[in-house]
C-alpha positions as CSV (number, residue, x, y, z in Angstrom):
1,M,-14.6,10.3,-3.7
2,T,-17.7,10.5,-1.5
3,S,-20.5,7.9,-1.2
4,P,-22.6,7.5,-4.4
5,Q,-26.0,9.0,-4.6
6,H,-27.7,8.1,-7.8
7,P,-31.4,8.3,-8.5
8,G,-32.6,4.9,-9.7
9,S,-29.6,3.0,-8.4
10,R,-30.1,-0.6,-7.4
11,P,-30.0,-1.5,-3.7
12,A,-26.4,-1.9,-2.6
13,S,-24.8,-5.3,-2.0
14,R,-21.8,-6.0,0.2
15,I,-18.8,-8.3,-0.4
16,P,-15.4,-8.4,1.4
17,V,-13.2,-7.5,-1.6
18,V,-14.0,-5.8,-5.0
19,I,-11.3,-6.3,-7.6
20,V,-11.3,-3.7,-10.4
21,G,-9.7,-5.2,-13.6
22,A,-9.4,-8.7,-14.9
23,G,-5.8,-8.8,-16.0
24,P,-3.2,-11.1,-14.6
25,A,-2.9,-9.2,-11.3
26,G,-6.7,-8.9,-10.7
27,L,-7.5,-12.5,-11.6
28,T,-4.6,-13.9,-9.6
29,V,-5.8,-12.0,-6.5
30,G,-9.3,-13.3,-7.1
31,N,-8.2,-16.9,-7.5
32,V,-6.2,-16.8,-4.3
33,L,-9.0,-15.2,-2.4
34,R,-11.5,-17.8,-3.7
35,A,-9.1,-20.6,-2.7
36,A,-9.2,-19.2,0.8
37,G,-13.0,-19.2,0.8
38,I,-13.2,-15.4,0.6
39,D,-16.0,-13.9,-1.5
40,C,-15.0,-11.2,-4.0
41,L,-16.2,-9.6,-7.2
42,V,-14.1,-8.8,-10.3
43,L,-15.3,-5.9,-12.4
44,E,-13.9,-5.6,-16.0
45,S,-14.7,-3.0,-18.6
46,E,-14.0,-5.3,-21.5
47,T,-15.7,-8.5,-22.6
48,R,-14.4,-12.0,-21.6
49,A,-13.7,-12.7,-25.3
50,F,-11.6,-9.5,-25.6
51,I,-9.4,-10.1,-22.6
52,E,-8.8,-13.7,-23.6
53,T,-7.4,-12.6,-27.0
54,R,-5.8,-9.2,-26.3
55,P,-2.1,-9.4,-27.4
56,R,0.2,-8.6,-24.6
57,A,3.4,-9.9,-23.0
58,G,4.7,-13.4,-23.1
59,V,7.9,-13.8,-21.0
60,I,7.4,-15.0,-17.5
61,E,10.2,-15.4,-15.0
62,E,10.7,-18.7,-13.3
63,W,10.0,-17.4,-9.8
64,A,6.6,-16.1,-11.0
65,V,5.7,-19.4,-12.6
66,R,6.6,-21.2,-9.3
67,G,4.4,-18.7,-7.5
68,L,1.5,-19.5,-9.8
69,E,2.2,-23.2,-9.4
70,Q,2.1,-23.0,-5.6
71,R,-1.4,-21.5,-5.9
72,G,-2.7,-24.1,-8.3
73,L,-2.7,-21.7,-11.3
74,A,0.0,-23.1,-13.5
75,A,-1.1,-26.5,-14.9
76,N,-1.7,-25.4,-18.5
77,L,1.3,-23.1,-18.4
78,L,3.7,-25.8,-17.3
79,A,2.3,-28.2,-19.9
80,R,2.3,-25.8,-22.8
81,A,4.9,-23.1,-22.3
82,D,8.2,-23.0,-24.1
83,R,11.3,-22.7,-21.9
84,H,14.0,-20.3,-23.0
85,T,17.6,-20.8,-21.9
86,A,19.4,-18.0,-23.8
87,C,19.1,-14.7,-25.6
88,A,21.3,-13.2,-28.3
89,F,22.5,-9.7,-29.1
90,R,23.2,-8.9,-32.8
91,S,25.5,-6.0,-33.5
92,E,27.8,-4.9,-36.3
93,G,27.0,-8.1,-38.3
94,E,27.9,-10.5,-35.4
95,Q,25.8,-12.5,-33.0
96,H,26.7,-12.8,-29.3
97,R,24.7,-15.5,-27.6
98,F,24.1,-15.2,-23.8
99,P,23.3,-18.7,-22.4
100,Y,21.8,-17.7,-19.1
101,T,20.5,-21.1,-18.1
102,Q,24.0,-22.5,-18.5
103,L,25.3,-19.8,-16.2
104,T,22.5,-19.9,-13.6
105,G,20.4,-23.0,-13.9
106,R,17.4,-20.8,-14.3
107,H,15.2,-20.1,-17.4
108,H,12.3,-18.1,-18.8
109,F,8.9,-19.4,-19.7
110,V,7.3,-18.1,-22.8
111,Y,3.5,-18.2,-22.5
112,P,1.5,-15.4,-24.1
113,Q,-0.6,-13.3,-21.7
114,P,-3.9,-14.1,-23.4
115,L,-3.4,-17.8,-22.7
116,L,-2.6,-17.0,-19.0
117,V,-5.6,-14.8,-18.7
118,T,-7.8,-17.5,-20.3
119,D,-6.5,-20.0,-17.7
120,L,-7.0,-17.6,-14.8
121,V,-10.5,-16.6,-15.9
122,R,-11.6,-20.2,-16.2
123,E,-10.1,-21.1,-12.9
124,Y,-11.7,-18.1,-11.1
125,A,-15.1,-18.1,-12.6
126,D,-15.8,-21.6,-13.8
127,V,-13.8,-23.7,-11.2
128,R,-13.6,-21.7,-8.1
129,G,-17.0,-20.0,-8.5
130,G,-15.8,-16.4,-8.3
131,A,-18.2,-13.6,-9.2
132,V,-17.2,-11.5,-12.2
133,R,-19.0,-8.9,-14.3
134,F,-17.6,-8.1,-17.8
135,A,-18.2,-5.1,-20.0
136,V,-19.2,-2.9,-17.1
137,R,-19.2,0.9,-17.7
138,D,-18.3,4.0,-15.7
139,V,-16.7,2.3,-12.7
140,R,-16.3,4.6,-9.8
141,L,-14.6,4.2,-6.4
142,H,-16.1,5.8,-3.3
143,D,-14.9,6.5,0.3
144,V,-11.7,4.6,-0.1
145,D,-10.2,6.4,2.9
146,T,-12.9,5.2,5.2
147,D,-13.8,1.8,6.7
148,R,-16.8,1.6,4.4
149,P,-15.6,1.9,0.8
150,S,-17.7,1.0,-2.2
151,V,-17.5,0.6,-5.9
152,S,-20.3,1.5,-8.4
153,Y,-20.7,0.7,-12.0
154,V,-23.2,0.9,-14.8
155,C,-24.7,-2.5,-15.6
156,P,-24.3,-3.2,-19.4
157,E,-27.6,-5.1,-19.6
158,T,-29.9,-2.7,-17.7
159,G,-28.1,0.6,-17.8
160,A,-28.7,1.0,-14.1
161,R,-25.9,1.9,-11.7
162,Q,-25.0,-0.8,-9.2
163,V,-23.4,-0.1,-5.9
164,V,-21.2,-2.7,-4.1
165,H,-20.1,-2.0,-0.6
166,C,-16.9,-3.8,0.5
167,D,-14.2,-3.9,3.0
168,Y,-11.2,-3.6,0.6
169,I,-10.6,-2.7,-3.1
170,A,-7.9,-4.1,-5.3
171,G,-7.2,-1.7,-8.1
172,C,-5.8,-3.7,-11.0
173,D,-7.3,-1.8,-13.9
174,G,-4.2,-0.1,-15.4
175,A,-3.0,3.4,-15.9
176,R,-6.2,4.9,-17.2
177,G,-8.6,3.0,-14.9
178,A,-10.8,4.2,-12.1
179,S,-8.5,3.1,-9.4
180,R,-5.8,5.6,-10.4
181,A,-8.4,8.3,-10.7
182,A,-9.6,7.7,-7.2
183,L,-6.2,8.6,-5.7
184,P,-6.0,12.1,-4.2
185,A,-3.3,14.0,-6.0
186,D,-1.9,15.5,-2.8
187,R,-1.4,12.0,-1.2
188,V,0.6,10.2,-3.8
189,R,3.7,10.8,-6.0
190,V,3.8,9.7,-9.6
191,A,7.4,9.4,-10.9
192,R,7.6,9.3,-14.7
193,H,10.4,8.8,-17.2
194,D,10.0,9.2,-21.0
195,Y,12.7,7.6,-23.2
196,G,11.9,9.9,-26.2
197,I,11.6,6.9,-28.5
198,G,8.9,4.7,-29.9
199,W,8.7,1.0,-30.7
200,L,6.6,-0.4,-33.5
201,A,5.0,-3.5,-31.9
202,L,4.3,-6.2,-34.5
203,L,2.8,-9.7,-34.5
204,A,3.6,-11.8,-37.5
205,E,2.1,-15.0,-38.6
206,A,5.5,-16.5,-39.1
207,P,7.6,-19.0,-37.1
208,P,10.5,-17.5,-35.1
209,S,13.8,-17.2,-37.1
210,A,15.9,-18.2,-34.1
211,D,15.4,-20.4,-31.0
212,C,15.7,-17.4,-28.6
213,V,15.0,-13.8,-28.1
214,L,17.0,-11.6,-30.4
215,F,18.2,-8.0,-29.6
216,G,19.4,-6.1,-32.7
217,L,21.6,-3.1,-32.0
218,H,21.8,-1.0,-35.2
219,P,22.5,2.6,-36.2
220,D,19.1,2.7,-37.8
221,G,17.4,1.8,-34.5
222,F,16.7,-1.2,-32.3
223,A,15.0,-4.3,-33.5
224,G,13.8,-7.3,-31.5
225,Q,12.4,-10.8,-32.0
226,M,10.4,-12.4,-29.2
227,P,9.1,-15.9,-30.0
228,R,5.5,-16.4,-28.9
229,S,4.6,-19.8,-30.5
230,P,5.7,-22.0,-33.3
231,E,3.4,-20.0,-35.6
232,V,3.5,-16.5,-34.3
233,T,6.4,-14.2,-33.5
234,R,6.5,-10.8,-31.8
235,Y,8.8,-8.2,-33.4
236,Y,9.7,-4.7,-32.4
237,L,11.2,-1.8,-34.4
238,Q,12.5,1.4,-32.9
239,C,10.7,4.4,-34.5
240,P,9.9,8.0,-33.7
241,P,7.5,8.5,-30.7
242,G,4.0,9.1,-31.9
243,D,4.7,7.6,-35.3
244,D,1.7,6.4,-37.3
245,P,1.6,2.6,-37.9
246,E,0.4,3.3,-41.4
247,N,3.8,4.7,-42.1
248,W,5.0,1.1,-41.9
249,P,3.6,-1.0,-44.7
250,H,4.4,-4.7,-44.9
251,D,7.5,-4.3,-47.2
252,R,9.0,-1.5,-45.1
253,V,8.6,-3.5,-41.9
254,W,10.3,-6.6,-43.2
255,E,13.1,-4.6,-45.0
256,Q,14.0,-2.9,-41.7
257,L,13.7,-6.1,-39.6
258,Q,15.9,-8.0,-42.1
259,R,18.4,-5.1,-42.1
260,R,18.6,-4.5,-38.3
261,L,18.7,-8.2,-37.3
262,A,21.1,-9.3,-40.1
263,V,24.3,-11.2,-39.0
264,T,26.9,-13.0,-41.0
265,G,26.1,-16.7,-41.5
266,A,22.4,-16.5,-40.3
267,P,19.6,-17.0,-42.8
268,P,17.1,-14.2,-43.5
269,L,14.1,-13.9,-41.2
270,T,11.1,-15.9,-42.1
271,Q,8.4,-13.5,-43.2
272,G,4.7,-13.7,-42.8
273,P,1.5,-11.6,-42.6
274,L,1.5,-8.9,-40.0
275,I,-1.6,-9.3,-37.8
276,E,-0.8,-6.4,-35.4
277,K,0.9,-3.1,-35.8
278,R,0.9,-0.4,-33.1
279,V,3.3,2.2,-31.8
280,L,4.3,2.2,-28.2
281,D,5.8,5.4,-26.8
282,M,8.5,4.2,-24.4
283,H,7.9,5.5,-20.9
284,D,7.9,4.3,-17.3
285,Y,6.0,5.4,-14.2
286,V,5.8,4.5,-10.5
287,V,3.0,5.5,-8.1
288,E,4.0,5.8,-4.5
289,P,2.6,4.5,-2.2
290,M,0.6,1.7,-3.8
291,R,-2.0,1.9,-1.0
292,H,-4.5,4.6,0.0
293,G,-6.9,3.7,2.8
294,R,-8.8,0.6,1.8
295,L,-7.6,0.8,-1.8
296,F,-4.6,-1.2,-2.9
297,L,-3.1,-0.8,-6.4
298,A,-1.4,-3.6,-8.3
299,G,0.1,-4.1,-11.8
300,D,-0.1,-1.3,-14.3
301,A,-2.4,0.7,-12.0
302,A,0.7,1.2,-9.8
303,H,3.6,1.1,-12.2
304,L,4.5,0.7,-15.8
305,V,7.8,-0.7,-17.1
306,A,8.4,-0.2,-20.8
307,P,8.7,-3.6,-22.5
308,I,12.4,-3.1,-22.9
309,A,13.2,-5.9,-20.4
310,A,9.9,-7.8,-20.5
311,K,9.2,-7.1,-16.8
312,G,5.6,-5.8,-16.7
313,M,3.6,-9.1,-16.3
314,N,6.1,-10.4,-13.8
315,L,5.7,-7.3,-11.6
316,A,1.9,-7.6,-11.8
317,L,2.2,-11.2,-10.6
318,H,4.5,-10.2,-7.8
319,D,2.1,-7.6,-6.6
320,A,-0.8,-10.0,-6.8
321,F,0.9,-12.7,-4.7
322,L,1.7,-10.2,-1.9
323,L,-1.7,-8.4,-2.2
324,A,-3.7,-11.6,-2.1
325,D,-1.9,-12.8,1.0
326,A,-2.4,-9.4,2.7
327,L,-6.1,-9.3,1.9
328,T,-6.6,-12.8,3.0
329,A,-5.1,-12.0,6.4
330,L,-7.1,-8.8,6.7
331,V,-10.5,-10.4,5.8
332,R,-9.8,-13.3,8.2
333,R,-8.7,-10.8,10.9
334,D,-5.4,-12.6,11.4
335,P,-3.1,-10.8,13.8
336,D,-0.5,-10.3,11.0
337,G,-3.1,-8.8,8.6
338,P,-2.5,-5.1,9.4
339,R,1.3,-5.6,9.3
340,A,1.1,-7.3,5.9
341,A,-1.1,-4.5,4.6
342,D,1.2,-1.8,5.9
343,A,4.2,-3.6,4.4
344,Y,2.6,-4.2,1.0
345,S,3.6,-1.1,-0.9
346,Q,7.2,-1.0,0.1
347,A,7.6,-4.7,-0.5
348,C,6.4,-4.3,-4.0
349,L,8.2,-1.1,-4.8
350,R,11.7,-2.5,-4.0
351,R,11.4,-4.9,-6.9
352,V,9.6,-2.3,-9.0
353,W,12.5,0.2,-8.7
354,D,15.1,-2.5,-9.3
355,Y,13.4,-3.6,-12.5
356,Q,13.0,0.1,-13.6
357,E,16.8,0.6,-13.2
358,F,17.6,-2.5,-15.2
359,S,15.2,-1.4,-18.0
360,Q,17.0,2.0,-18.1
361,W,20.4,0.3,-18.3
362,L,19.2,-2.1,-21.0
363,S,17.6,0.7,-23.0
364,E,21.0,2.4,-23.4
365,V,22.4,-0.9,-24.7
366,Y,19.5,-1.2,-27.2
367,H,19.3,2.3,-28.4
368,G,22.7,3.9,-27.9
369,S,24.0,2.9,-31.3
370,A,21.1,4.8,-33.0
371,T,21.5,8.1,-31.2
372,G,23.9,9.6,-33.7
373,D,26.2,10.4,-30.7
374,P,29.6,8.7,-31.1
375,F,30.2,8.8,-27.4
376,R,26.9,6.9,-26.5
377,A,27.6,4.5,-29.4
378,G,31.0,3.8,-28.0
379,T,29.8,3.2,-24.4
380,T,27.0,1.0,-25.7
381,L,29.6,-1.3,-27.4
382,A,31.7,-1.2,-24.2
383,R,28.8,-2.5,-22.1
384,L,28.2,-5.3,-24.6
385,R,31.8,-6.3,-24.7
386,R,32.0,-6.4,-20.9
387,L,28.9,-8.6,-20.8
388,F,30.6,-11.2,-22.9
389,T,34.1,-11.0,-21.5
390,S,33.5,-10.6,-17.7
391,P,32.0,-13.5,-15.7
392,V,31.1,-10.9,-13.0
393,A,29.2,-8.7,-15.5
394,A,27.5,-11.8,-17.0
395,A,26.4,-13.0,-13.5
396,A,25.0,-9.5,-12.7
397,F,23.1,-9.3,-16.0
398,A,21.7,-12.8,-15.6
399,E,20.4,-12.0,-12.1
400,Q,18.6,-8.9,-13.3
401,Y,17.4,-10.4,-16.5
402,L,15.9,-13.4,-14.7
403,G,14.8,-11.6,-11.6
404,T,16.6,-13.9,-9.2
405,A,18.1,-11.6,-6.6
406,D,17.9,-13.1,-3.1
407,R,16.6,-9.7,-1.8
408,Y,15.1,-6.6,-3.3
């Protein structure tokens, strides 16, 4: 996109880095830059109150927490997060518990994304003095393939278009954001996979009915329980893609959850009011490369992993750690800066593609029983049996589930 020419625009300002999007990726990048003494501006289309309460993911892998801790961003998380040491598969009326911490010494942290975003916003804006504008409108990126890129936006208070010149842009604003729109179609490849299924995503004001994540493999469709807090539980129900949440009244939701997650000897699920209902059409995508000129993509702007394996927020944080280090080196004109920037996309994509493959494998385990195809149902049960009878298969699953491979 070319340089902005807007009658009535405010005089342009200049800052080393503009970050588009105040999610986990953008705020982590901003915090690391501020800790390095680098000025940056975060632009967010939603209000601060909205992003601090928006329901999203909650499972964070241990390596990601340690990365946040190293950057001074994990104090509240470490004090408040639950630590999960196992998951359980429920199938044909039986429960198979997978104690991954017992096998590996590693665990998951459960810390809802709104809490992490609240922590990161406070640290960035209130503690480290980072500049941020909320509720901005019509963000546009300009001249990203030159050495003088800029970002413009409409100020929510005045209605005037503001222009900010910068050295680099971190595009962390998701699949439908301005950063993706600024990519030239002939210079990037977008690989997409559709699963052909939907998940009804639910938040219930009810305590978890088990001390771990539950995966229900049922002929009627997948069901999952993901604890979020002692008072709130995330549930998923497989449904047709594009289904209307209104087709799922309270009684139907709980009847299906009870049915699909039932096992011999376990009490019924603890029910409660449903405070969120939305249908997610399961799909993945990957944008390659994750850099174009002075624009670097991170998080959902660059890739989406369906919530099948709870990988999305972890990939966003991995991108943010690498991008923040690369931008710091570039702005400081360190000799390693250009090399780090050139290596950024491939370093991120190795983990991205590994997580995508694992999600596809896990999807077949989750959904194979509900396809109506006896062959796929049989191979699904074979995978599950192997997981619980083969130490080698268990170790491989634990490595992928926890994201602990030595190299990606």
